[in-house]
N, C-alpha and C positions, 0 to 999 in steps of 0.2 A: 504493500499499499505506499503510495507516495504521501509525503507528509507536507503539510502546510507550513509548520514551524518546526524547527529542531532547537531545543533548549539544553544548553550545556552549563551544569552547575559544578563549580570547582569544589572538590572534596579533598584536596591536596592537605597533606599533614606533615608538619615540620616539628623539630624539637622544641620544646617549651621555651628555651633560652635563645631561640633564633629570632634576632632583632627584625627580620622581614614580616614575622608573623605567620599565619595561615588560616585559610577560610575554614577548615575542619574545626578549629577551636571556637569558631563563632557560630556553629550550628549549621553549617552548609549541608550536611547530610539530611538534616531534618527538613530544610528547604527542598531539597531534591525529592524527598518522600513526598511533601505536600504538593508539589507540582506534578509529580506522576500520578497521585491520586486524583487530582482535578482532570488531568489529561485522560486518565482511564474512564473517569465519570462522565466525560464529554467526548466520546470518540469521534462524533461528527466534525470536530474541528482539527482532527488529523494532526496532533501534537506528539512529537517524540521527545522524551526527556532522557538525557544522558548524563552520566557522571563524567567529569573531566579531571584531568590533572591540572597542575598549576597554570593559571591563565596569565600570570605576570604581576599584576598589581595587588599584591598579598596585603599590603598595608591599608588598603581600602576595601577589603572583603568583609563578608563574603561577596563573591563575584558570580554573575550569571550572564552567559551570552545568549542572545536569541538570533537565530537566522531564520528569515522568512521572506515573504514576497517584499519586493523593492530593496532588501538590503543583503542579499546573498553574496554580491560581488563587492560590498563595501566594508566587509568585516563584521557586519551584523551590528546589533544594538547591545551595548555592554552596560550592565546594571551593577552598581557598587553598594557597599553598606546595607545589603538587603537584610531584612528581618522577616520573621514569620508573619508579622501582620501585614507585610508588603505583597506577599504571594498572591492573595486573591485579586489584588488590584492590578498586579502585572498580568495575571491570567485573564481577567475581564477586559481591561483597557487595552492592553497590547495583543494578546493571543486571540481574543474573540473580536474586538472592535478595531484592531489595527492601529492603535494610537499608543506609542511608546509612553511610559511613565517618566517624564523628563525630569523630575526632581531626583530621580534615582539614576540617571544616566550618566555615562562619562565616555569620553574618548578612548580608544585603546591606548594602553600605556606602552 
């Protein structure tokens, strides 16, 4: 099945003393699970959720990249500092309505 959107959630783990930080210490695994549940409950939107390794800007994580219509060649839409309470908004606004949540977006580092 071709997907409308592919969502990559960084779940990279680093040592606790690593100054760069890591997304997994900030709950990125749970963010991935929440997104996957929403995608599974709404199959008509054809959303694939994938765990990813390090996306680069660890200090502003958790990070999520969304690839979909209009941004497949531009590097996608990058979200940073994502919290559990942001997942429903990202899902509804970006993945269903096609409008990125700009307060959470950033340029690729």
